Residue frames relative to the residue before (quaternion, step in Angstrom):
aa qw qx qy qz dx dy dz
X 1.0000 0.0000 0.0000 0.0000 0.00 0.00 0.00
X 0.4745 -0.6856 0.4710 0.2881 3.58 -0.89 0.92
X 0.3590 -0.7136 0.5609 0.2173 3.53 -1.14 0.72
X 0.3302 -0.7534 0.5356 0.1912 3.57 -0.67 1.09
X 0.6494 -0.5088 0.3781 0.4201 3.61 -1.22 0.39
X 0.6392 0.5264 -0.3366 0.4484 3.61 0.98 -0.79
X 0.6634 0.5076 -0.3083 0.4552 3.56 0.95 -0.92
X 0.6248 0.5424 -0.3404 0.4466 3.57 1.04 -0.76
X 0.6523 0.5116 -0.3185 0.4597 3.56 0.97 -0.83
X 0.6650 0.4963 -0.3111 0.4634 3.56 0.94 -0.87
X 0.6494 0.5250 -0.3171 0.4495 3.54 0.98 -0.86
X 0.6564 0.5148 -0.3148 0.4527 3.56 1.04 -0.72
X 0.3860 -0.7572 0.4581 0.2602 3.58 1.26 -0.23
X 0.4835 0.7004 -0.4120 0.3254 3.59 1.19 0.49
X 0.6124 0.5092 -0.3724 0.4764 3.59 1.22 -0.03
X 0.5408 -0.6440 0.4437 0.3097 3.54 -1.14 0.68
X 0.6054 -0.5619 0.4124 0.3843 3.55 -1.19 0.42
X 0.3508 -0.7531 0.5225 0.1918 3.57 -0.91 0.94
X 0.4470 -0.6631 0.5191 0.3018 3.58 -1.03 0.75
X 0.6988 -0.4633 0.3196 0.4415 3.57 -1.22 0.32
X 0.8447 0.1609 -0.1426 0.4902 3.54 -0.92 1.01
X 0.7114 0.4030 -0.2650 0.5112 3.60 1.19 0.19
X 0.5570 -0.6103 0.4538 0.3337 3.55 -1.25 0.47
X 0.7751 -0.2277 0.1920 0.5572 3.60 1.03 -0.69
X 0.3996 -0.6811 0.5568 0.2578 3.52 -1.33 0.11
X 0.4421 -0.7445 0.4340 0.2487 3.57 -0.55 1.20
X 0.7864 0.2984 -0.1689 0.5138 3.61 1.13 -0.40
X 0.3436 0.7394 -0.5196 0.2554 3.58 1.13 0.39
X 0.2255 -0.7957 0.5518 0.1073 3.58 -0.70 1.08
X 0.4510 -0.6784 0.5006 0.2930 3.59 -0.97 0.78
X 0.6239 -0.5204 0.4159 0.4085 3.55 -1.30 0.25
X 0.2434 -0.7801 0.5611 0.1315 3.56 -0.76 1.01
X 0.5247 -0.6020 0.4953 0.3419 3.53 -1.15 0.64
X 0.6524 -0.5576 0.3353 0.3887 3.60 -1.03 0.68
X 0.7075 0.4694 -0.2746 0.4514 3.58 1.01 -0.77
X 0.6197 0.5704 -0.3401 0.4182 3.57 1.24 -0.26
X 0.5240 -0.6047 0.4937 0.3406 3.53 -1.24 0.50
X 0.5932 -0.5583 0.4160 0.4042 3.62 -1.12 0.47
X 0.5204 -0.6122 0.4861 0.3436 3.53 -1.19 0.52
X 0.5695 -0.5883 0.4317 0.3784 3.61 -1.04 0.62
X 0.2393 -0.7668 0.5810 0.1311 3.56 -1.06 0.76
X 0.6231 -0.5543 0.3950 0.3853 3.53 -1.21 0.47
X 0.4348 -0.7094 0.4885 0.2626 3.60 -0.93 0.86
X 0.5650 -0.5710 0.4602 0.3781 3.54 -1.24 0.33
X 0.1969 0.7470 -0.6157 0.1554 3.55 -1.00 0.90
X 0.5818 -0.6189 0.3919 0.3533 3.61 -0.96 0.78
X 0.7314 0.4348 -0.2419 0.4664 3.62 1.07 -0.65
X 0.4456 0.7316 -0.4438 0.2631 3.59 1.23 -0.13
X 0.6648 0.5237 -0.3265 0.4209 3.60 0.84 -0.90
X 0.6210 0.5352 -0.3455 0.4566 3.59 1.06 -0.68
X 0.6472 0.5133 -0.3162 0.4666 3.57 1.00 -0.81
X 0.6767 0.4830 -0.2949 0.4709 3.58 0.91 -0.89
X 0.6370 0.5281 -0.3330 0.4522 3.58 1.01 -0.78
X 0.6411 0.5147 -0.3241 0.4681 3.59 0.97 -0.82
X 0.6490 0.5160 -0.3186 0.4594 3.58 0.97 -0.83
X 0.7187 0.4620 -0.2586 0.4507 3.56 0.78 -1.02
X 0.6653 0.4524 -0.2978 0.5138 3.59 1.27 -0.33
X 0.4978 -0.6909 0.3914 0.3486 3.57 1.33 0.26
X 0.4465 0.6274 -0.4998 0.3965 3.59 1.12 0.63
X 0.0749 -0.8892 0.4500 0.0336 3.51 0.64 1.20
X 0.6118 0.5347 -0.3661 0.4536 3.61 1.02 -0.63
X 0.6571 0.4922 -0.3039 0.4833 3.57 0.95 -0.88
X 0.6468 0.5220 -0.3227 0.4528 3.57 0.93 -0.89
X 0.6486 0.5171 -0.3232 0.4555 3.59 0.96 -0.84
X 0.6448 0.5106 -0.3276 0.4650 3.59 0.96 -0.82
X 0.6838 0.4880 -0.2938 0.4560 3.58 0.89 -0.89
X 0.6714 0.4761 -0.3112 0.4752 3.60 0.92 -0.80
X 0.6042 0.5395 -0.3658 0.4583 3.60 1.09 -0.59
X 0.6534 0.5063 -0.3170 0.4650 3.59 0.91 -0.87
X 0.6509 0.5096 -0.3153 0.4661 3.57 1.00 -0.79
X 0.6599 0.5036 -0.3071 0.4654 3.58 0.98 -0.85
X 0.6430 0.4990 -0.3251 0.4815 3.58 1.10 -0.60
X 0.6595 0.4938 -0.3063 0.4768 3.59 1.08 -0.67
X 0.7880 0.1618 -0.0583 0.5912 3.59 1.07 -0.80
X 0.0334 -0.8827 0.4682 0.0231 3.59 0.63 1.11
X 0.6289 0.5251 -0.3471 0.4563 3.61 1.23 -0.13
X 0.5762 0.6025 -0.3719 0.4082 3.62 1.26 -0.17
X 0.3304 -0.7975 0.4711 0.1816 3.57 -0.13 1.31
X 0.6422 0.5670 -0.3398 0.3881 3.60 0.90 -0.89
X 0.5976 0.5698 -0.3739 0.4225 3.60 1.08 -0.55
X 0.6396 0.5124 -0.3358 0.4644 3.61 1.04 -0.65
X 0.6205 0.5275 -0.3422 0.4687 3.59 1.05 -0.69
X 0.6676 0.4857 -0.2991 0.4785 3.59 0.91 -0.91
X 0.6441 0.5219 -0.3173 0.4604 3.58 0.98 -0.84
X 0.6355 0.5390 -0.3339 0.4406 3.59 0.92 -0.87
X 0.6922 0.4761 -0.2856 0.4611 3.58 0.84 -0.93
X 0.6409 0.5077 -0.3296 0.4720 3.59 1.00 -0.76
X 0.6585 0.5025 -0.3115 0.4656 3.58 0.92 -0.85
X 0.6328 0.5422 -0.3420 0.4342 3.57 0.96 -0.79
X 0.6780 0.4687 -0.2849 0.4893 3.57 0.92 -0.88
X 0.6687 0.4694 -0.2958 0.4950 3.61 1.18 -0.52
X 0.4780 -0.7032 0.3994 0.3428 3.60 1.36 0.18
X 0.4628 0.5949 -0.4997 0.4270 3.58 1.09 0.70
X 0.1166 -0.8561 0.5006 0.0544 3.54 0.41 1.27
X 0.6549 0.5025 -0.3300 0.4580 3.60 0.90 -0.84
X 0.6452 0.5151 -0.3206 0.4642 3.58 0.98 -0.83
X 0.6326 0.5264 -0.3286 0.4634 3.56 1.05 -0.76
X 0.6384 0.5263 -0.3284 0.4555 3.58 0.95 -0.87
X 0.6472 0.5175 -0.3224 0.4574 3.59 0.92 -0.87
X 0.6861 0.4821 -0.2905 0.4610 3.58 0.91 -0.91
X 0.6197 0.5297 -0.3453 0.4650 3.60 0.99 -0.77
X 0.6603 0.5133 -0.3128 0.4502 3.59 0.91 -0.89
X 0.6452 0.5118 -0.3236 0.4659 3.56 1.00 -0.77
X 0.6189 0.5348 -0.3526 0.4545 3.58 0.99 -0.74
X 0.6986 0.4656 -0.2791 0.4662 3.58 0.82 -0.96
X 0.6147 0.5410 -0.3435 0.4599 3.59 1.18 -0.53
X 0.7766 0.3862 -0.1770 0.4651 3.58 0.92 -0.91
X 0.6163 0.5782 -0.3547 0.4001 3.58 1.00 -0.76
X 0.6190 -0.5428 0.4042 0.3985 3.61 -1.13 0.55
X 0.5884 -0.6161 0.3958 0.3429 3.57 -1.02 0.79
X 0.7540 0.3475 -0.2060 0.5180 3.60 1.11 -0.59
X 0.2536 0.7826 -0.5304 0.2047 3.58 1.17 0.45
X 0.5685 -0.6709 0.3693 0.3007 3.55 -0.89 0.96
X 0.7580 0.3790 -0.2168 0.4847 3.59 1.09 -0.54
X 0.3209 0.7709 -0.5070 0.2137 3.63 1.16 0.22
X 0.6681 0.5031 -0.3188 0.4461 3.60 0.86 -0.87
X 0.6485 0.5165 -0.3073 0.4672 3.57 0.95 -0.87
X 0.6837 0.4753 -0.2889 0.4725 3.60 0.86 -0.97
X 0.6213 0.5319 -0.3440 0.4612 3.60 1.01 -0.73
X 0.6472 0.5060 -0.3221 0.4705 3.59 1.04 -0.73
X 0.6224 0.5248 -0.3311 0.4771 3.57 1.05 -0.77
X 0.6383 0.5240 -0.3192 0.4649 3.57 0.99 -0.86
X 0.6552 0.5244 -0.3235 0.4371 3.59 0.86 -0.92
X 0.6696 0.4828 -0.3036 0.4757 3.58 0.94 -0.83
X 0.6320 0.5236 -0.3327 0.4645 3.58 1.03 -0.74
X 0.6402 0.5298 -0.3287 0.4489 3.60 0.95 -0.83
X 0.6357 0.5320 -0.3364 0.4468 3.60 1.06 -0.66
X 0.6689 0.5004 -0.2970 0.4625 3.57 1.18 -0.49
X 0.4798 0.6729 -0.4418 0.3491 3.59 1.23 -0.13
X 0.5089 -0.6362 0.4816 0.3230 3.57 -1.05 0.74
X 0.7719 -0.0339 0.0118 0.6347 3.56 1.16 -0.63
X 0.6211 -0.5861 0.3564 0.3790 3.58 -1.03 0.72
X 0.2641 -0.7292 0.6109 0.1590 3.55 -1.20 0.69
X 0.4447 -0.7170 0.4658 0.2667 3.57 -0.53 1.18
X 0.5785 -0.6174 0.4128 0.3372 3.54 -1.06 0.79
X 0.7463 0.3598 -0.2054 0.5209 3.57 1.12 -0.64
X 0.2757 0.7732 -0.5257 0.2231 3.59 1.18 0.45
X 0.4389 -0.7167 0.4652 0.2781 3.63 -0.70 0.99
X 0.5371 -0.6064 0.4797 0.3372 3.53 -1.16 0.61
X 0.5690 -0.5598 0.4514 0.3989 3.63 -1.05 0.59
X 0.7863 0.2980 -0.2289 0.4903 3.58 -0.92 0.88
X 0.4025 0.7412 -0.4663 0.2670 3.59 1.27 0.01
X 0.6402 0.5290 -0.3343 0.4456 3.61 0.97 -0.79
X 0.6488 0.5095 -0.3179 0.4674 3.58 0.97 -0.85
X 0.6562 0.5115 -0.3199 0.4532 3.57 0.92 -0.86
X 0.6451 0.5437 -0.3250 0.4273 3.59 0.97 -0.84
X 0.6530 0.5239 -0.3171 0.4456 3.60 1.16 -0.49
X 0.5357 0.6871 -0.3939 0.2929 3.58 1.18 -0.46
X 0.7198 0.4523 -0.2788 0.4468 3.61 0.68 -1.00
X 0.6347 0.5077 -0.3609 0.4573 3.67 0.88 -0.71
X 0.6376 0.5121 -0.3384 0.4655 3.60 0.99 -0.69
X 0.6453 0.5075 -0.3238 0.4703 3.59 0.99 -0.80
X 0.6359 0.5333 -0.3267 0.4522 3.57 0.99 -0.82
X 0.6845 0.4633 -0.2681 0.4949 3.57 1.14 -0.67
X 0.5611 -0.6337 0.3784 0.3747 3.60 1.26 0.05
X 0.5578 0.5748 -0.3981 0.4472 3.59 1.25 0.35
X 0.0140 -0.8457 0.5309 -0.0514 3.54 -0.35 1.25
X 0.7959 0.3227 -0.1488 0.4901 3.58 0.76 -1.05
X 0.7274 0.4349 -0.3196 0.4237 3.53 -1.33 0.29
X 0.7180 -0.4622 0.3047 0.4220 3.58 -1.26 0.26
X 0.7325 0.4049 -0.2332 0.4951 3.59 1.09 -0.68
X 0.5588 0.6046 -0.3901 0.4124 3.57 1.26 0.19
X 0.7328 -0.4253 0.3008 0.4377 3.54 -1.32 0.09
X 0.6997 0.4459 -0.2835 0.4809 3.57 0.89 -0.86
X 0.5643 0.5638 -0.3818 0.4668 3.59 1.21 -0.40
X 0.6467 0.5024 -0.3078 0.4843 3.58 1.01 -0.83
X 0.6389 0.5191 -0.3243 0.4659 3.58 0.98 -0.81
X 0.6537 0.5073 -0.3110 0.4676 3.59 0.94 -0.85
X 0.6442 0.5202 -0.3239 0.4576 3.59 0.98 -0.83
X 0.6376 0.5242 -0.3255 0.4612 3.58 1.02 -0.80
X 0.6667 0.4971 -0.3050 0.4641 3.58 0.93 -0.86
X 0.6540 0.5136 -0.3145 0.4579 3.58 0.96 -0.83
X 0.6602 0.4925 -0.2996 0.4815 3.57 1.14 -0.64
X 0.5715 -0.6326 0.3576 0.3813 3.57 1.28 -0.17
X 0.2780 0.7848 -0.5190 0.1935 3.59 1.15 0.40
X 0.0192 -0.7784 0.6273 -0.0174 3.53 -1.08 0.87
X 0.5463 0.6308 -0.4542 0.3120 3.54 -1.14 0.60
X 0.6513 -0.5574 0.3598 0.3683 3.56 -1.21 0.50
X 0.5024 0.6453 -0.4364 0.3751 3.62 1.19 -0.25
X 0.5255 0.6216 -0.4092 0.4123 3.59 1.20 -0.41
X 0.6554 0.5102 -0.3158 0.4587 3.60 0.92 -0.86
X 0.6778 0.4931 -0.2957 0.4582 3.57 0.89 -0.93
X 0.6495 0.5162 -0.3194 0.4579 3.58 1.00 -0.79
X 0.6453 0.5145 -0.3204 0.4650 3.58 0.91 -0.87
X 0.6639 0.4989 -0.3056 0.4658 3.57 0.93 -0.89
X 0.6620 0.5102 -0.3136 0.4507 3.60 0.97 -0.84
X 0.6387 0.5088 -0.3334 0.4713 3.61 0.98 -0.77
X 0.6591 0.5072 -0.3091 0.4612 3.58 0.91 -0.90
X 0.6380 0.5241 -0.3295 0.4578 3.58 1.00 -0.78
X 0.6381 0.5133 -0.3244 0.4734 3.60 1.04 -0.73
X 0.6199 0.5334 -0.3406 0.4639 3.59 1.05 -0.71
X 0.6476 0.5077 -0.3125 0.4746 3.56 0.94 -0.88
X 0.6713 0.5009 -0.3015 0.4555 3.59 0.85 -0.97
X 0.6612 0.5031 -0.3045 0.4659 3.58 0.94 -0.89
X 0.6524 0.5206 -0.3157 0.4514 3.59 0.96 -0.83
X 0.6657 0.4962 -0.3020 0.4684 3.57 0.93 -0.89
X 0.6394 0.5256 -0.3253 0.4572 3.58 1.03 -0.78
X 0.6462 0.5188 -0.3228 0.4573 3.59 1.01 -0.77
X 0.6378 0.5022 -0.3313 0.4808 3.60 1.02 -0.71
X 0.6246 0.5276 -0.3344 0.4686 3.58 1.03 -0.76
X 0.6623 0.5026 -0.3033 0.4657 3.58 0.98 -0.87
X 0.6334 0.5289 -0.3386 0.4521 3.57 0.97 -0.80
X 0.7176 0.4649 -0.2526 0.4528 3.56 0.97 -0.88
X 0.6393 0.5529 -0.3391 0.4130 3.60 0.99 -0.77
X 0.4924 -0.6907 0.4397 0.2954 3.65 -0.73 1.00
X 0.7456 0.4287 -0.2294 0.4557 3.57 0.98 -0.81
X 0.7097 0.4136 -0.2592 0.5080 3.61 1.25 0.02
X 0.2028 -0.7464 0.6192 0.1354 3.52 -1.34 0.28
X 0.3538 -0.7011 0.5743 0.2312 3.56 -0.96 0.88
X 0.3711 -0.7623 0.4865 0.2111 3.58 -0.39 1.23
X 0.5513 -0.6251 0.4445 0.3283 3.55 -1.00 0.89
X 0.6456 0.5343 -0.3254 0.4380 3.59 0.97 -0.84
X 0.6573 0.4976 -0.3098 0.4737 3.59 1.00 -0.79
X 0.6312 0.5192 -0.3303 0.4721 3.57 1.02 -0.78
X 0.6584 0.5121 -0.3075 0.4580 3.57 0.95 -0.89
X 0.6671 0.5090 -0.3031 0.4517 3.58 0.91 -0.93
X 0.6847 0.4754 -0.2885 0.4711 3.58 0.96 -0.84
X 0.6133 0.5254 -0.3498 0.4748 3.57 1.04 -0.70
X 0.6502 0.4986 -0.3106 0.4819 3.60 0.97 -0.83
X 0.6081 0.5661 -0.3452 0.4366 3.56 1.11 -0.65
X 0.6526 0.4956 -0.3187 0.4764 3.58 0.96 -0.80
X 0.6378 0.5098 -0.3332 0.4714 3.59 1.02 -0.74
X 0.6492 0.5094 -0.3138 0.4696 3.58 1.01 -0.81
X 0.6235 0.5364 -0.3390 0.4567 3.57 1.03 -0.74
X 0.6505 0.5162 -0.3154 0.4592 3.57 0.93 -0.89
X 0.6727 0.4920 -0.2971 0.4660 3.58 0.98 -0.83
X 0.7155 0.4672 -0.2546 0.4527 3.58 0.96 -0.88
X 0.8140 0.2786 -0.1095 0.4978 3.57 0.90 -0.93
X 0.5029 -0.6561 0.4268 0.3666 3.56 1.26 -0.18
X 0.8031 0.2136 -0.1823 0.5255 3.57 -0.93 0.88
X 0.6080 -0.5912 0.4096 0.3363 3.52 -1.33 0.17
X 0.4105 -0.7010 0.4927 0.3122 3.59 1.21 -0.21
X 0.7817 -0.1762 0.1900 0.5672 3.56 -0.72 -1.09
X 0.2102 -0.8468 0.4759 0.1112 3.55 0.31 1.30
X 0.6443 0.5347 -0.3374 0.4302 3.62 0.97 -0.77
X 0.6710 0.4767 -0.3054 0.4788 3.60 0.91 -0.85
X 0.6284 0.5356 -0.3361 0.4530 3.56 0.98 -0.82
X 0.6784 0.4803 -0.2912 0.4735 3.59 0.94 -0.88
X 0.6171 0.5469 -0.3515 0.4433 3.60 1.02 -0.73
X 0.6678 0.4843 -0.3006 0.4786 3.59 0.90 -0.91
X 0.6345 0.5294 -0.3284 0.4574 3.57 0.98 -0.82
X 0.6748 0.5002 -0.2977 0.4537 3.58 0.91 -0.92
X 0.6555 0.4975 -0.3127 0.4744 3.60 0.97 -0.82
X 0.6360 0.5135 -0.3323 0.4704 3.59 1.05 -0.71
X 0.6371 0.5152 -0.3281 0.4701 3.59 0.97 -0.81
X 0.6566 0.5064 -0.3107 0.4646 3.57 0.97 -0.84
X 0.6801 0.5027 -0.2863 0.4504 3.58 0.95 -0.89
X 0.7305 0.4022 -0.2344 0.4996 3.58 1.14 -0.57
X 0.6421 -0.5972 0.3048 0.3718 3.58 1.25 0.38
X 0.5611 0.5730 -0.4135 0.4310 3.60 1.21 0.14
X 0.0803 -0.8680 0.4894 0.0250 3.54 0.63 1.23
X 0.6362 0.5387 -0.3453 0.4309 3.60 0.94 -0.82
X 0.6723 0.4788 -0.2942 0.4819 3.58 0.92 -0.90
X 0.6298 0.5429 -0.3338 0.4440 3.59 1.02 -0.80
X 0.6459 0.5209 -0.3244 0.4541 3.57 0.93 -0.86
X 0.6647 0.5008 -0.2988 0.4671 3.55 1.00 -0.83
X 0.6676 0.5087 -0.2994 0.4537 3.59 0.91 -0.94
X 0.7194 0.4649 -0.2537 0.4494 3.56 0.85 -0.99
X 0.5550 0.6347 -0.3985 0.3610 3.59 1.11 -0.53
X 0.6727 0.5146 -0.2984 0.4400 3.58 1.10 -0.64
X 0.7916 0.3162 -0.1474 0.5016 3.60 1.10 -0.62
X 0.5389 0.6748 -0.3851 0.3255 3.59 1.20 -0.40
X 0.5825 0.6228 -0.4077 0.3266 3.68 0.88 -0.69
X 0.7116 0.4670 -0.2773 0.4456 3.61 1.04 -0.57
X 0.7698 0.2659 -0.1409 0.5628 3.60 1.24 -0.15
X 0.4277 -0.7362 0.4659 0.2410 3.57 -0.56 1.17
X 0.6214 0.5446 -0.3492 0.4419 3.59 1.04 -0.68
X 0.6693 0.4698 -0.2978 0.4926 3.58 1.00 -0.78
X 0.5701 0.5671 -0.3784 0.4585 3.59 1.18 -0.49
X 0.6470 0.4941 -0.3137 0.4887 3.56 1.00 -0.83
X 0.6319 0.5223 -0.3331 0.4657 3.60 0.97 -0.82
X 0.6338 0.5195 -0.3263 0.4711 3.56 1.02 -0.77
X 0.6478 0.5129 -0.3176 0.4652 3.60 0.98 -0.82
X 0.6316 0.5194 -0.3292 0.4722 3.59 0.98 -0.82
X 0.6578 0.5052 -0.3106 0.4643 3.58 0.96 -0.88
X 0.6406 0.5225 -0.3276 0.4575 3.59 0.96 -0.82
X 0.6639 0.4992 -0.3057 0.4654 3.57 0.91 -0.91
X 0.6771 0.4933 -0.2953 0.4594 3.58 0.93 -0.90
X 0.6769 0.4758 -0.2834 0.4848 3.57 1.18 -0.55
X 0.5901 -0.6044 0.3560 0.3997 3.60 1.29 0.14
X 0.5789 0.5604 -0.3794 0.4549 3.58 1.24 0.26
X 0.0087 0.8745 -0.4841 0.0297 3.54 0.88 1.09
X 0.6383 0.5343 -0.3475 0.4317 3.59 0.90 -0.79
X 0.6434 0.5066 -0.3249 0.4732 3.59 1.00 -0.78
X 0.6371 0.5276 -0.3254 0.4581 3.56 1.03 -0.80
X 0.6511 0.5150 -0.3130 0.4613 3.58 0.94 -0.88
X 0.6532 0.5139 -0.3116 0.4606 3.57 0.94 -0.88
X 0.6512 0.5149 -0.3144 0.4604 3.58 0.95 -0.88
X 0.6926 0.4782 -0.2758 0.4642 3.59 0.89 -0.96
X 0.6083 0.5614 -0.3584 0.4318 3.57 1.05 -0.70
X 0.6723 0.4673 -0.2899 0.4956 3.57 1.04 -0.79
X 0.6828 0.5184 -0.2905 0.4250 3.56 0.97 -0.86
X 0.6495 0.5554 -0.3405 0.3921 3.60 0.96 -0.75
X 0.5854 0.5716 -0.3718 0.4385 3.57 1.25 -0.20
X 0.7936 0.3022 -0.1305 0.5117 3.57 1.17 -0.58
X 0.5145 0.6805 -0.4160 0.3148 3.59 1.18 -0.34
X 0.4975 -0.6436 0.4960 0.3038 3.54 -1.13 0.70
X 0.7378 0.2667 -0.1816 0.5929 3.57 1.24 -0.36
X 0.0470 -0.8692 0.4921 0.0060 3.53 0.76 1.15
X 0.6059 0.5755 -0.3700 0.4060 3.62 1.03 -0.68
X 0.6767 0.4766 -0.3013 0.4734 3.58 0.87 -0.89
X 0.6479 0.5141 -0.3222 0.4605 3.57 0.94 -0.85
X 0.6687 0.4982 -0.2985 0.4642 3.58 0.93 -0.91
X 0.6181 0.5447 -0.3425 0.4516 3.59 1.03 -0.73
X 0.6652 0.4809 -0.3021 0.4847 3.59 0.91 -0.87
X 0.6268 0.5366 -0.3280 0.4601 3.57 1.01 -0.84
X 0.6828 0.4871 -0.2899 0.4610 3.60 0.90 -0.91
X 0.6232 0.5365 -0.3391 0.4571 3.59 1.01 -0.78
X 0.6749 0.4816 -0.3010 0.4712 3.58 0.91 -0.88
X 0.6310 0.5178 -0.3346 0.4710 3.59 1.05 -0.69
X 0.6308 0.5213 -0.3366 0.4658 3.58 1.04 -0.71
X 0.6338 0.5213 -0.3249 0.4702 3.57 1.02 -0.81
X 0.6824 0.4833 -0.2789 0.4722 3.55 1.09 -0.74
X 0.5033 -0.6881 0.3996 0.3368 3.59 1.31 -0.08
X 0.2768 0.7716 -0.5283 0.2212 3.58 1.14 0.50
X 0.5478 -0.6591 0.4113 0.3104 3.57 -0.92 0.95
X 0.7596 0.3648 -0.2059 0.4975 3.58 0.98 -0.77
X 0.3526 0.7862 -0.4611 0.2119 3.58 1.28 0.15
X 0.6499 0.5280 -0.3356 0.4315 3.60 0.93 -0.85
X 0.6555 0.5011 -0.3133 0.4701 3.58 0.92 -0.89
X 0.6600 0.5074 -0.3079 0.4606 3.55 0.95 -0.87
X 0.6521 0.5184 -0.3120 0.4568 3.57 1.01 -0.83
X 0.6682 0.4922 -0.3037 0.4680 3.58 0.90 -0.88
X 0.6452 0.5097 -0.3274 0.4655 3.55 1.01 -0.79
X 0.6624 0.5070 -0.3133 0.4539 3.56 0.95 -0.85
X 0.7144 0.4378 -0.2491 0.4857 3.56 1.01 -0.81
X 0.3180 -0.7760 0.4800 0.2574 3.57 1.35 -0.25
X 0.4137 0.6873 -0.4796 0.3555 3.54 0.95 0.97
X 0.5075 -0.6304 0.4703 0.3520 3.64 -1.10 0.57
X 0.5294 -0.6248 0.4588 0.3447 3.56 -1.13 0.56
């Protein structure tokens, strides 16, 4: 009688013991020798139980999809690659299983208790390949991922041709590996750097923060929230949004947006005052600037704006205050 691939695996004793009514447990760890480090365990995640349930119900294609998504969300968690490899193997995706096994052995601690067992599983999986898979074979989507950081460096974040578009393309192609973490961090760092540079440009007398750059960076923060979840650096995102609203003439919205983040930055406080004045709330702007000019690192500029607004308001002492702020003779 012919021996099936499944029977060969069972005979080799390399699969874990299955709980009652299930084919196996995607995260069951073998007994480790006392001198060995514990085997990596699956990380906590809201979607983990669904992945394990699919595996234990022998819905291996679904389990593989779920474990892949988890590994992409938490690319530093070695145990997810082990679970993914086993799910893929049962789903007859042998090449995918080999890739996942290799990633587990690359990331797991060198003294992990199950390294020998997983290496044996990998060796048997490699024998089932129709043709050998080079040890340095790139992960699917590697080219797309490599384009992400250069695009971010160029200030392109959103849309299919932006950094997050490249990241999405890599994930859709099935990219796996810890480089995902480094790429996400590098894109976010470029967003922070770009946002800070735009605030510097807005504040510098000799420079102008281009509306197009503000728009692109604001879209970048929105793309980051969609791709990675949450707002990330919410204060910087709001600052860029407020400056963009101010630059495009939506002063009322800018004043509202900046009010939440301006207290921590004198430059944004001035931007908030400009927005208030442009929105017809001049008295509020004057009051804000009057308090700020006592503490601002650039008190002369703040005082000059305060005096100009007071002159517009018809204050009796506005001319004297303006001349004093400008340091001009009468």
